[in-house]
PDB file as gemmi writes it, atoms N, CA and C in Angstrom:
CRYST1    1.000    1.000    1.000  90.00  90.00  90.00 P 1                      
ATOM      1  N   MET A   1       1.950 -51.244  16.587  1.00  0.00           N  
ATOM      2  CA  MET A   1       1.569 -50.156  15.707  1.00  0.00           C  
ATOM      3  C   MET A   1       2.649 -49.065  15.768  1.00  0.00           C  
ATOM      4  N   PRO A   2       3.222 -48.649  14.616  1.00  0.00           N  
ATOM      5  CA  PRO A   2       4.279 -47.626  14.635  1.00  0.00           C  
ATOM      6  C   PRO A   2       3.740 -46.262  15.003  1.00  0.00           C  
ATOM      7  N   LYS A   3       4.609 -45.490  15.649  1.00  0.00           N  
ATOM      8  CA  LYS A   3       4.234 -44.128  16.027  1.00  0.00           C  
ATOM      9  C   LYS A   3       4.217 -43.235  14.789  1.00  0.00           C  
ATOM     10  N   GLU A   4       3.205 -42.371  14.723  1.00  0.00           N  
ATOM     11  CA  GLU A   4       3.145 -41.403  13.632  1.00  0.00           C  
ATOM     12  C   GLU A   4       3.855 -40.136  14.075  1.00  0.00           C  
ATOM     13  N   LYS A   5       4.579 -39.517  13.156  1.00  0.00           N  
ATOM     14  CA  LYS A   5       5.340 -38.325  13.489  1.00  0.00           C  
ATOM     15  C   LYS A   5       4.816 -37.119  12.735  1.00  0.00           C  
ATOM     16  N   GLY A   6       5.053 -35.938  13.305  1.00  0.00           N  
ATOM     17  CA  GLY A   6       4.741 -34.680  12.637  1.00  0.00           C  
ATOM     18  C   GLY A   6       3.273 -34.488  12.338  1.00  0.00           C  
ATOM     19  N   LEU A   7       2.993 -33.979  11.149  1.00  0.00           N  
ATOM     20  CA  LEU A   7       1.618 -33.660  10.775  1.00  0.00           C  
ATOM     21  C   LEU A   7       0.781 -34.893  10.482  1.00  0.00           C  
ATOM     22  N   ALA A   8       1.419 -36.038  10.297  1.00  0.00           N  
ATOM     23  CA  ALA A   8       0.684 -37.251   9.974  1.00  0.00           C  
ATOM     24  C   ALA A   8      -0.280 -37.646  11.089  1.00  0.00           C  
ATOM     25  N   LYS A   9       0.007 -37.254  12.313  1.00  0.00           N  
ATOM     26  CA  LYS A   9      -0.861 -37.647  13.416  1.00  0.00           C  
ATOM     27  C   LYS A   9      -2.066 -36.720  13.584  1.00  0.00           C  
ATOM     28  N   LEU A  10      -2.105 -35.604  12.854  1.00  0.00           N  
ATOM     29  CA  LEU A  10      -3.247 -34.705  12.942  1.00  0.00           C  
ATOM     30  C   LEU A  10      -4.440 -35.305  12.209  1.00  0.00           C  
ATOM     31  N   LYS A  11      -5.605 -35.126  12.795  1.00  0.00           N  
ATOM     32  CA  LYS A  11      -6.815 -35.635  12.154  1.00  0.00           C  
ATOM     33  C   LYS A  11      -7.271 -34.659  11.089  1.00  0.00           C  
ATOM     34  N   LYS A  12      -7.873 -35.182  10.046  1.00  0.00           N  
ATOM     35  CA  LYS A  12      -8.404 -34.346   8.971  1.00  0.00           C  
ATOM     36  C   LYS A  12      -9.742 -33.780   9.419  1.00  0.00           C  
ATOM     37  N   ILE A  13      -9.735 -32.504   9.818  1.00  0.00           N  
ATOM     38  CA  ILE A  13     -10.954 -31.820  10.239  1.00  0.00           C  
ATOM     39  C   ILE A  13     -11.278 -30.782   9.185  1.00  0.00           C  
ATOM     40  N   PRO A  14     -12.493 -30.825   8.617  1.00  0.00           N  
ATOM     41  CA  PRO A  14     -12.824 -29.846   7.581  1.00  0.00           C  
ATOM     42  C   PRO A  14     -12.808 -28.423   8.138  1.00  0.00           C  
ATOM     43  N   LEU A  15     -12.306 -27.492   7.322  1.00  0.00           N  
ATOM     44  CA  LEU A  15     -12.243 -26.091   7.722  1.00  0.00           C  
ATOM     45  C   LEU A  15     -13.570 -25.398   7.437  1.00  0.00           C  
ATOM     46  N   THR A  16     -13.832 -24.399   8.255  1.00  0.00           N  
ATOM     47  CA  THR A  16     -15.027 -23.589   8.019  1.00  0.00           C  
ATOM     48  C   THR A  16     -14.747 -22.615   6.882  1.00  0.00           C  
ATOM     49  N   GLU A  17     -15.789 -21.982   6.373  1.00  0.00           N  
ATOM     50  CA  GLU A  17     -15.642 -20.981   5.309  1.00  0.00           C  
ATOM     51  C   GLU A  17     -14.722 -19.846   5.769  1.00  0.00           C  
ATOM     52  N   ALA A  18     -14.897 -19.390   7.014  1.00  0.00           N  
ATOM     53  CA  ALA A  18     -14.068 -18.297   7.549  1.00  0.00           C  
ATOM     54  C   ALA A  18     -12.600 -18.713   7.621  1.00  0.00           C  
ATOM     55  N   GLU A  19     -12.341 -19.941   8.015  1.00  0.00           N  
ATOM     56  CA  GLU A  19     -10.961 -20.426   8.093  1.00  0.00           C  
ATOM     57  C   GLU A  19     -10.322 -20.496   6.703  1.00  0.00           C  
ATOM     58  N   HIS A  20     -11.107 -20.888   5.695  1.00  0.00           N  
ATOM     59  CA  HIS A  20     -10.599 -20.904   4.324  1.00  0.00           C  
ATOM     60  C   HIS A  20     -10.221 -19.496   3.868  1.00  0.00           C  
ATOM     61  N   VAL A  21     -11.062 -18.519   4.185  1.00  0.00           N  
ATOM     62  CA  VAL A  21     -10.803 -17.133   3.798  1.00  0.00           C  
ATOM     63  C   VAL A  21      -9.532 -16.627   4.485  1.00  0.00           C  
ATOM     64  N   ILE A  22      -9.412 -16.892   5.776  1.00  0.00           N  
ATOM     65  CA  ILE A  22      -8.227 -16.455   6.528  1.00  0.00           C  
ATOM     66  C   ILE A  22      -6.971 -17.106   5.970  1.00  0.00           C  
ATOM     67  N   ASN A  23      -7.020 -18.410   5.680  1.00  0.00           N  
ATOM     68  CA  ASN A  23      -5.859 -19.098   5.116  1.00  0.00           C  
ATOM     69  C   ASN A  23      -5.476 -18.520   3.757  1.00  0.00           C  
ATOM     70  N   SER A  24      -6.474 -18.205   2.950  1.00  0.00           N  
ATOM     71  CA  SER A  24      -6.222 -17.639   1.629  1.00  0.00           C  
ATOM     72  C   SER A  24      -5.546 -16.268   1.739  1.00  0.00           C  
ATOM     73  N   LEU A  25      -6.073 -15.412   2.620  1.00  0.00           N  
ATOM     74  CA  LEU A  25      -5.484 -14.082   2.810  1.00  0.00           C  
ATOM     75  C   LEU A  25      -4.054 -14.176   3.336  1.00  0.00           C  
ATOM     76  N   HIS A  26      -3.847 -15.084   4.268  1.00  0.00           N  
ATOM     77  CA  HIS A  26      -2.508 -15.276   4.833  1.00  0.00           C  
ATOM     78  C   HIS A  26      -1.530 -15.742   3.751  1.00  0.00           C  
ATOM     79  N   ALA A  27      -1.962 -16.653   2.901  1.00  0.00           N  
ATOM     80  CA  ALA A  27      -1.099 -17.158   1.836  1.00  0.00           C  
ATOM     81  C   ALA A  27      -0.738 -16.048   0.854  1.00  0.00           C  
ATOM     82  N   ARG A  28      -1.705 -15.172   0.538  1.00  0.00           N  
ATOM     83  CA  ARG A  28      -1.430 -14.068  -0.384  1.00  0.00           C  
ATOM     84  C   ARG A  28      -0.413 -13.098   0.201  1.00  0.00           C  
ATOM     85  N   LEU A  29      -0.589 -12.766   1.477  1.00  0.00           N  
ATOM     86  CA  LEU A  29       0.363 -11.858   2.125  1.00  0.00           C  
ATOM     87  C   LEU A  29       1.753 -12.488   2.191  1.00  0.00           C  
ATOM     88  N   ARG A  30       1.783 -13.742   2.544  1.00  0.00           N  
ATOM     89  CA  ARG A  30       3.072 -14.422   2.670  1.00  0.00           C  
ATOM     90  C   ARG A  30       3.776 -14.517   1.320  1.00  0.00           C  
ATOM     91  N   SER A  31       3.023 -14.779   0.262  1.00  0.00           N  
ATOM     92  CA  SER A  31       3.658 -14.901  -1.046  1.00  0.00           C  
ATOM     93  C   SER A  31       4.270 -13.584  -1.485  1.00  0.00           C  
ATOM     94  N   ARG A  32       3.595 -12.469  -1.194  1.00  0.00           N  
ATOM     95  CA  ARG A  32       4.156 -11.152  -1.542  1.00  0.00           C  
ATOM     96  C   ARG A  32       5.465 -10.920  -0.791  1.00  0.00           C  
ATOM     97  N   ALA A  33       5.478 -11.263   0.491  1.00  0.00           N  
ATOM     98  CA  ALA A  33       6.691 -11.084   1.298  1.00  0.00           C  
ATOM     99  C   ALA A  33       7.822 -11.968   0.776  1.00  0.00           C  
ATOM    100  N   GLU A  34       7.500 -13.194   0.406  1.00  0.00           N  
ATOM    101  CA  GLU A  34       8.531 -14.103  -0.099  1.00  0.00           C  
ATOM    102  C   GLU A  34       9.052 -13.647  -1.459  1.00  0.00           C  
ATOM    103  N   GLN A  35       8.179 -13.082  -2.291  1.00  0.00           N  
ATOM    104  CA  GLN A  35       8.625 -12.545  -3.577  1.00  0.00           C  
ATOM    105  C   GLN A  35       9.576 -11.371  -3.358  1.00  0.00           C  
ATOM    106  N   GLY A  36       9.230 -10.496  -2.424  1.00  0.00           N  
ATOM    107  CA  GLY A  36      10.096  -9.360  -2.101  1.00  0.00           C  
ATOM    108  C   GLY A  36      11.442  -9.813  -1.573  1.00  0.00           C  
ATOM    109  N   ASN A  37      11.420 -10.813  -0.707  1.00  0.00           N  
ATOM    110  CA  ASN A  37      12.665 -11.345  -0.151  1.00  0.00           C  
ATOM    111  C   ASN A  37      13.529 -11.938  -1.260  1.00  0.00           C  
ATOM    112  N   ALA A  38      12.923 -12.684  -2.161  1.00  0.00           N  
ATOM    113  CA  ALA A  38      13.670 -13.275  -3.265  1.00  0.00           C  
ATOM    114  C   ALA A  38      14.264 -12.194  -4.162  1.00  0.00           C  
ATOM    115  N   ARG A  39      13.486 -11.147  -4.423  1.00  0.00           N  
ATOM    116  CA  ARG A  39      13.971 -10.056  -5.272  1.00  0.00           C  
ATOM    117  C   ARG A  39      15.175  -9.363  -4.625  1.00  0.00           C  
ATOM    118  N   LEU A  40      15.099  -9.159  -3.311  1.00  0.00           N  
ATOM    119  CA  LEU A  40      16.232  -8.540  -2.605  1.00  0.00           C  
ATOM    120  C   LEU A  40      17.471  -9.426  -2.664  1.00  0.00           C  
ATOM    121  N   LYS A  41      17.273 -10.732  -2.490  1.00  0.00           N  
ATOM    122  CA  LYS A  41      18.415 -11.638  -2.500  1.00  0.00           C  
ATOM    123  C   LYS A  41      19.071 -11.712  -3.868  1.00  0.00           C  
ATOM    124  N   VAL A  42      18.279 -11.559  -4.928  1.00  0.00           N  
ATOM    125  CA  VAL A  42      18.844 -11.554  -6.272  1.00  0.00           C  
ATOM    126  C   VAL A  42      19.598 -10.252  -6.510  1.00  0.00           C  
ATOM    127  N   THR A  43      19.028  -9.139  -6.044  1.00  0.00           N  
ATOM    128  CA  THR A  43      19.626  -7.825  -6.267  1.00  0.00           C  
ATOM    129  C   THR A  43      20.888  -7.633  -5.429  1.00  0.00           C  
ATOM    130  N   PHE A  44      20.812  -8.014  -4.165  1.00  0.00           N  
ATOM    131  CA  PHE A  44      21.938  -7.816  -3.254  1.00  0.00           C  
ATOM    132  C   PHE A  44      22.546  -9.163  -2.891  1.00  0.00           C  
ATOM    133  N   GLU A  45      23.630  -9.492  -3.539  1.00  0.00           N  
ATOM    134  CA  GLU A  45      24.262 -10.797  -3.362  1.00  0.00           C  
ATOM    135  C   GLU A  45      24.638 -11.074  -1.909  1.00  0.00           C  
ATOM    136  N   ALA A  46      24.949 -10.039  -1.151  1.00  0.00           N  
ATOM    137  CA  ALA A  46      25.348 -10.220   0.248  1.00  0.00           C  
ATOM    138  C   ALA A  46      24.223 -10.814   1.089  1.00  0.00           C  
ATOM    139  N   LEU A  47      22.970 -10.628   0.679  1.00  0.00           N  
ATOM    140  CA  LEU A  47      21.846 -11.146   1.460  1.00  0.00           C  
ATOM    141  C   LEU A  47      21.579 -12.627   1.197  1.00  0.00           C  
ATOM    142  N   ARG A  48      22.223 -13.211   0.228  1.00  0.00           N  
ATOM    143  CA  ARG A  48      21.939 -14.613  -0.123  1.00  0.00           C  
ATOM    144  C   ARG A  48      22.335 -15.591   0.961  1.00  0.00           C  
ATOM    145  N   ARG A  49      23.393 -15.272   1.690  1.00  0.00           N  
ATOM    146  CA  ARG A  49      23.899 -16.221   2.694  1.00  0.00           C  
ATOM    147  C   ARG A  49      23.528 -15.823   4.122  1.00  0.00           C  
ATOM    148  N   VAL A  50      22.645 -14.863   4.272  1.00  0.00           N  
ATOM    149  CA  VAL A  50      22.247 -14.421   5.605  1.00  0.00           C  
ATOM    150  C   VAL A  50      21.273 -15.433   6.191  1.00  0.00           C  
ATOM    151  N   SER A  51      21.541 -15.879   7.392  1.00  0.00           N  
ATOM    152  CA  SER A  51      20.646 -16.835   8.052  1.00  0.00           C  
ATOM    153  C   SER A  51      20.316 -16.334   9.456  1.00  0.00           C  
ATOM    154  N   GLN A  52      19.812 -15.108   9.513  1.00  0.00           N  
ATOM    155  CA  GLN A  52      19.455 -14.517  10.793  1.00  0.00           C  
ATOM    156  C   GLN A  52      17.943 -14.448  10.921  1.00  0.00           C  
ATOM    157  N   ASP A  53      17.523 -13.848  12.007  1.00  0.00           N  
ATOM    158  CA  ASP A  53      16.114 -13.596  12.255  1.00  0.00           C  
ATOM    159  C   ASP A  53      15.541 -12.739  11.116  1.00  0.00           C  
ATOM    160  N   PRO A  54      14.336 -13.072  10.601  1.00  0.00           N  
ATOM    161  CA  PRO A  54      13.759 -12.299   9.501  1.00  0.00           C  
ATOM    162  C   PRO A  54      13.655 -10.801   9.781  1.00  0.00           C  
ATOM    163  N   TRP A  55      13.400 -10.404  11.020  1.00  0.00           N  
ATOM    164  CA  TRP A  55      13.317  -8.973  11.347  1.00  0.00           C  
ATOM    165  C   TRP A  55      14.678  -8.311  11.187  1.00  0.00           C  
ATOM    166  N   ARG A  56      15.730  -9.022  11.547  1.00  0.00           N  
ATOM    167  CA  ARG A  56      17.086  -8.483  11.398  1.00  0.00           C  
ATOM    168  C   ARG A  56      17.450  -8.365   9.921  1.00  0.00           C  
ATOM    169  N   ILE A  57      17.064  -9.360   9.132  1.00  0.00           N  
ATOM    170  CA  ILE A  57      17.308  -9.308   7.697  1.00  0.00           C  
ATOM    171  C   ILE A  57      16.582  -8.119   7.089  1.00  0.00           C  
ATOM    172  N   GLY A  58      15.368  -7.835   7.575  1.00  0.00           N  
ATOM    173  CA  GLY A  58      14.616  -6.681   7.082  1.00  0.00           C  
ATOM    174  C   GLY A  58      15.338  -5.380   7.352  1.00  0.00           C  
ATOM    175  N   ALA A  59      15.951  -5.270   8.510  1.00  0.00           N  
ATOM    176  CA  ALA A  59      16.713  -4.055   8.841  1.00  0.00           C  
ATOM    177  C   ALA A  59      17.937  -3.925   7.945  1.00  0.00           C  
ATOM    178  N   ILE A  60      18.607  -5.038   7.681  1.00  0.00           N  
ATOM    179  CA  ILE A  60      19.771  -5.028   6.793  1.00  0.00           C  
ATOM    180  C   ILE A  60      19.343  -4.633   5.381  1.00  0.00           C  
ATOM    181  N   ALA A  61      18.229  -5.196   4.916  1.00  0.00           N  
ATOM    182  CA  ALA A  61      17.733  -4.888   3.573  1.00  0.00           C  
ATOM    183  C   ALA A  61      17.338  -3.417   3.467  1.00  0.00           C  
ATOM    184  N   ALA A  62      16.707  -2.886   4.503  1.00  0.00           N  
ATOM    185  CA  ALA A  62      16.320  -1.465   4.487  1.00  0.00           C  
ATOM    186  C   ALA A  62      17.556  -0.580   4.387  1.00  0.00           C  
ATOM    187  N   ALA A  63      18.594  -0.945   5.109  1.00  0.00           N  
ATOM    188  CA  ALA A  63      19.837  -0.168   5.046  1.00  0.00           C  
ATOM    189  C   ALA A  63      20.477  -0.286   3.659  1.00  0.00           C  
ATOM    190  N   ALA A  64      20.374  -1.454   3.051  1.00  0.00           N  
ATOM    191  CA  ALA A  64      20.949  -1.644   1.723  1.00  0.00           C  
ATOM    192  C   ALA A  64      20.158  -0.897   0.658  1.00  0.00           C  
ATOM    193  N   LEU A  65      18.859  -0.747   0.856  1.00  0.00           N  
ATOM    194  CA  LEU A  65      18.016  -0.075  -0.135  1.00  0.00           C  
ATOM    195  C   LEU A  65      18.161   1.440  -0.109  1.00  0.00           C  
ATOM    196  N   MET A  66      18.569   2.001   1.010  1.00  0.00           N  
ATOM    197  CA  MET A  66      18.634   3.462   1.121  1.00  0.00           C  
ATOM    198  C   MET A  66      19.529   4.099   0.050  1.00  0.00           C  
ATOM    199  N   PRO A  67      20.761   3.638  -0.140  1.00  0.00           N  
ATOM    200  CA  PRO A  67      21.572   4.254  -1.205  1.00  0.00           C  
ATOM    201  C   PRO A  67      20.973   4.041  -2.596  1.00  0.00           C  
ATOM    202  N   LEU A  68      20.343   2.879  -2.804  1.00  0.00           N  
ATOM    203  CA  LEU A  68      19.721   2.601  -4.096  1.00  0.00           C  
ATOM    204  C   LEU A  68      18.575   3.570  -4.360  1.00  0.00           C  
ATOM    205  N   HIS A  69      17.767   3.831  -3.342  1.00  0.00           N  
ATOM    206  CA  HIS A  69      16.669   4.779  -3.493  1.00  0.00           C  
ATOM    207  C   HIS A  69      17.183   6.191  -3.741  1.00  0.00           C  
ATOM    208  N   ARG A  70      18.228   6.589  -3.055  1.00  0.00           N  
ATOM    209  CA  ARG A  70      18.809   7.920  -3.275  1.00  0.00           C  
ATOM    210  C   ARG A  70      19.345   8.047  -4.696  1.00  0.00           C  
ATOM    211  N   GLU A  71      19.964   6.992  -5.165  1.00  0.00           N  
ATOM    212  CA  GLU A  71      20.542   7.004  -6.509  1.00  0.00           C  
ATOM    213  C   GLU A  71      19.458   7.188  -7.577  1.00  0.00           C  
ATOM    214  N   HIS A  72      18.282   6.621  -7.343  1.00  0.00           N  
ATOM    215  CA  HIS A  72      17.191   6.681  -8.326  1.00  0.00           C  
ATOM    216  C   HIS A  72      16.108   7.704  -7.948  1.00  0.00           C  
ATOM    217  N   ASP A  73      16.422   8.587  -7.011  1.00  0.00           N  
ATOM    218  CA  ASP A  73      15.486   9.623  -6.549  1.00  0.00           C  
ATOM    219  C   ASP A  73      14.139   9.048  -6.102  1.00  0.00           C  
ATOM    220  N   ARG A  74      14.179   7.980  -5.340  1.00  0.00           N  
ATOM    221  CA  ARG A  74      12.964   7.371  -4.778  1.00  0.00           C  
ATOM    222  C   ARG A  74      12.883   7.764  -3.312  1.00  0.00           C  
ATOM    223  N   THR A  75      11.758   8.282  -2.894  1.00  0.00           N  
ATOM    224  CA  THR A  75      11.618   8.717  -1.501  1.00  0.00           C  
ATOM    225  C   THR A  75      10.640   7.877  -0.716  1.00  0.00           C  
ATOM    226  N   THR A  76       9.971   6.931  -1.360  1.00  0.00           N  
ATOM    227  CA  THR A  76       8.990   6.103  -0.655  1.00  0.00           C  
ATOM    228  C   THR A  76       9.495   4.714  -0.473  1.00  0.00           C  
TER     229      THR A  76                                                      
END                                                                             
């Protein structure tokens, strides 16, 4: 019998209602973050090839946004 790899070896266990709600909320939050990341990468070409820790990328993006916010009188 061949060995199963990765997620294939996990058994299909039905999720509870609470687990479905948590997964749904997590997916919504994650999608917003991924949309923001994509928007930054389109706006700032230098961020397209960055392959660092996501927290470090966030710091770089925040630094890149500061002059843009000043230029457009955005303070938030």
